[in-house]
N, C-alpha and C positions, 0 to 999 in steps of 0.2 A: 271673443277677445282671447288672444293667446298670451296671457300674462305669465311671466316667470315668477318664481316665489319671492323675488326681491323687489318687484314692482308694486308701487302703491296704487290701490284701487281708488279711483276718483268717484265719490258718491254725491249724488244729488238727493237731498232730503226733502220729503213732502210732508208737511204738517208740523205745527209748533204747539200742539196741545199738551195735555197732561202726560200721557205715556211717552210722547216724544221728548219732553223736557226731563222727566224723572227717570227714564230708562234708556231709550235708544240713542238720543243725542249724546249724553255723557259717555256711553259705551263706544260709539263709533268715533267720536272726536278724540278719545284718549287711546284708541287702539293702534298698535303698530300695524302697518300693512295697508292702511287706508287713510283717506283724507276726505272730510266733508267739505266740498268746495262751494256748494250753493244750497240755499234753503228756500223752498217755495211754500208760501202761506198766503191765503186770501184775505187775511187781516193785516194790513201793512204795518201798523204800529207794533203789533205783537211780533210780527216777523223780524223787525229791526231789533227789538229788545232781546228776543231769544237768540238771534244771530250774534249779537254783541256778547251775550253771556257765554256762548260756546265757541266764540272765535271763528265764526263762519263769515267770510268776507263778502259774499255775494247774496243778495236777496232777490227773489223772483216773485211775480204775481201768480204764476200758474205752473203746474207740472209740465205743460206743453213746452214751456221755455227750456226746461231741463231736458226734455226728450229731444229737442232740436239741437242741443249742444253736443257735437261729436267728441268732445274731450271727456264727457262724463261716461263712466263705465257701468254704473249701477244706480238704480233708484231704490231708496228705502222710503216706503210710504206708511206713515202712521196717521191714518185718516179715519173718517166715519166709515162704518161698515158698507154703506151703499156706494161709497167711492172706490172700494177695493178693486172691483172688476174694471171699470172704465180707465182708472189710472194705470193699473197693471197692464192692460191690453195695449194702451198707447205706448207705454214704456217698452214692452217686449217687441212691439212692431217697429220701434225705433232702434232696436238692437241693444237694449239695456238689460242687464240682469236685474231681477226684482226681488226685494224682501218686503213682506207686508205682515202686519199683525193678523191674528186670527179674528173672526172666522175668515175662511178663504173668500167667500162671497155670500150674498144674501139669497141666491137662487142657483139651482143646479145648472141651468142653461149657461149662466155667466161663468160658473166654475169650469165647465167644459170648454168654453171659448178661451178662457185664460190658459188652460193646458194646451190647447191647439196653437195659441200664439207663441207659447214657450217652445213647442216642438218645431214650429216653422222657423223661428229665429235662432234656434240652437242656444238659447240663453237659459240661465238658471231662474227658476221660479220657486222661492222658498217661503213657506208659511211659518209664522213665528210660534210654533208649538214648542215653547221653551222647556216644557216638562221633559221632553225627550232628551234634553241636554243636562238635566239635573244629575249630579254625580251619584246620588242615591238611587235614582230611577235607573240609571245605567247599570249600577251594581245589581239591583233587583232583577233586571232583565237577564244579566249574565248568569245569576244564580238559577233563575227559572229555566233558562236554556240548558244549563249543565244538569239540572235535576231531571229534565225531560230526556236528555240524552243518556244519562246513566241509569235511569229508572230507580234511583236510590230510594225515593219516597213513593214509588209506584206511579200510576197515571194521574193526571189532573182530573178531578171529579167535578169541580165547580170553581167559579170566580165571581167575586163581588166587588164592584166599584161603587164609590159614593162621592158626592160633593154636596155639602150643605153650607159651604162658603164661610162667611164670618168676616173678620178684619183682614183684608188682603193688602192694605196700604202700609200698615205698620209704621206710621209717622215718617214716611220716606222723604218728605220734603214738601216745599211749597212752590208750585209752578208760578211763573209770571202770568198775569192776566191783564186784560184790558176791557174796556166797555164796548169794544167793537162787536157788531153783530156778524155772525158767521153767515155767509151767503147760503141760500137754500140748496140742499142736496136732494136730488130727485130720488125718491124711494124706488127700490128694485126688488120687491118681494116676488116669490113664485107667482107666475101669472094665473095659475089654476087655484090658488088658495083663496078661501073666503075672506072678505074684508075684515070681519070681526076676529080672525085668528092671526092677522099679520103681526100685531104687537107681541103675541105669544111666541111665534116662531123666531122673531128677532131676539127676544130675551133669552130663549133657550139656546139659540145658535151662538150668541155672543159669549156666553159663559160655558155651557156644557159641551160645546164642540171639543173643548180640551179633554173631557173625560172619555168621550167616544174615541178620540185619537190616542189617548194614553192606554186605554184597554187594548187597542189594536197593536200598539207598539210593544206592549209587554207580552201579549199572547198570540199574535198572529192575526190573520185576516178573519173577519166575521163572515161566516157562511150564509147566514140568513138572519133577518129580523123576525123573531118569533112572535113577539108581543110588545105592545107599548100602551101606556096610559099617560095622558098628558094634561088632563083637565082638572086635576086636583092640586093641592099645595105641594105634594111630592110627586115627581114624575118618575115613572118606571119604564125601563127598556130591557128586554130580554133578547140576547143574541145567542144563536146557535154557533158554537165553535167546533173544533175538531174533536167530537165525541163527548162534549159536555156543554152546559149552558153557562152564560155569563150574564149577570144582572147588574144594571146600573140604577142606583137610587139617587135622585137629584132633587134638591130642595133648597131652602133658605133658612138661615139661623142667625139671630142677632147675638154675636159673640166677639170677644176680644182675642180670639184665636181662629185658626183656619182648620176646617173639618173636611178633609178630602183624602182619599187613598184607594188602593186596590189590594185585595186579599185573594190569593190563589191557593185553593185547597188541592192537595194531593191525597192519595189513599193513606199515606202515613205521615202527614204533616202539612205545613203550609208556609207560604212566603207572603209577607205583608210589607207594603211600602206606603208610608204616610207622607204626603207632600207638604212642603212649607208654604206659608203665605207668599204669593208671587213677588211682592216687593221687599221681602225680607232678605237682605243681601248676605251671601256667603254662608247660608245655612242649608245644607242638603236635606233631601228626603230621608226619613228614618226607615231603616230596613230591619225586619226581624224574620228569623227562620226557625220554625219549630219542627224538630224531627221526633216523631212519635215511635210507635212499635217498641222494640227492645232498647232503643237509644235514649229516648226521653231527654232531649236536649233543646234548650231555647237559647239561640244566639242572636246577638244584635251587632252585626258587623258595621263598622263606621266608614262612611264614604268621605272622601276629601272635601274640605270646605271650599266652595266656590258658588258663584251666582249663575243660575240657569240662563237668565237673560243674556248675561255677558258672554257665556259660552256659545249660545245660539248665534249671537251677532258675529262672534269671531269665526264660527264655523262657516257662515255665509261668505265672508271675505276669503277664508282659506280655500273654499271650494271653487271660487272664481279663479284664484291663483293657480290651483292645481288641475282644474278641470274635472274633479271628482263630483259626483252627483250629491246634492244636498240631502240630508237625512229626512227632512220634512218637506218634500217636494210637493208641487201642485198636483202632479200625477198621482202621488200617494194620498194626499189630503182630500182629493175629490170624493173619496169613499165616505168621509165623515158627512159631507153634504148629502150624498145619496141616502145614507141611513136615516138622517134627520128628516128629509123630505118624505121618505117612505113611511116613517112613523106618522107623519101628519096626513098622508094620503090614506093610510089603511086603518088608523085607529082614532 
């Protein structure tokens, strides 16, 4: 699509569940530059109720109906993980740009097929890694890049990422629900994976793909997966980066706060970024910079207040209008799926 910057992007929305109602529908329906023209949802009463709440005039039974509509420019799909690949591939093959929630897919073969479909169609495929659009995360990445370039704090010696979760909803609101049964979705786990590990890979992929992706965004590409242990209450992954190792510590915590972040150690200091609960609006990640050596300074620069989800959604629309490549493309995000499946294959 050759849209100019003043043309409104016509969006077909797939899914009327929790994240669709509390995050993506409010953002896309309130955003300048786009219009949600239709909602596809396989629970008809829920579809009508949600469409009425958000002012969407047209309701469809399936995503295929949206794909067949030549007036729709883009598909936003907020669906079950197993539906990500089939819906995305259908939409891309129909010439639609696609935005979907993470994880990209539930198996690497599907992820590769999604990227191939995007390349064939020449359309955008964006994965909703909203942490990349957090103003604090953006600030931290800029600081890390500047310190690497200037060598002010020496070389990076280590990085540590962690996510122990906690309260991610933060009383964000109450979605509309009905007693309708959702039609069965066919599971799409990796074909080679043992049956008893399928639940485990789905759980890790759904939450912790964010942390693999965030580490890569802040530090650059992972050269190698050196080690992983996935069978205990805390999961560990060790990546070989450019001259140093990066460790991910992944677990669960019952807490009324959110426990997640990345700390990057230099020879003479560190940069730390602590991300907020995902549904806490307009609160950016907290950034701190420690300069050691002769300086001995601990600074906490403040990022502008904004909501990462809203900025990610707006970025998708802007890139369709301008033709720029989205920041969290399928072509980039496929690496997260590769690393996760490698961990399950090797360890």
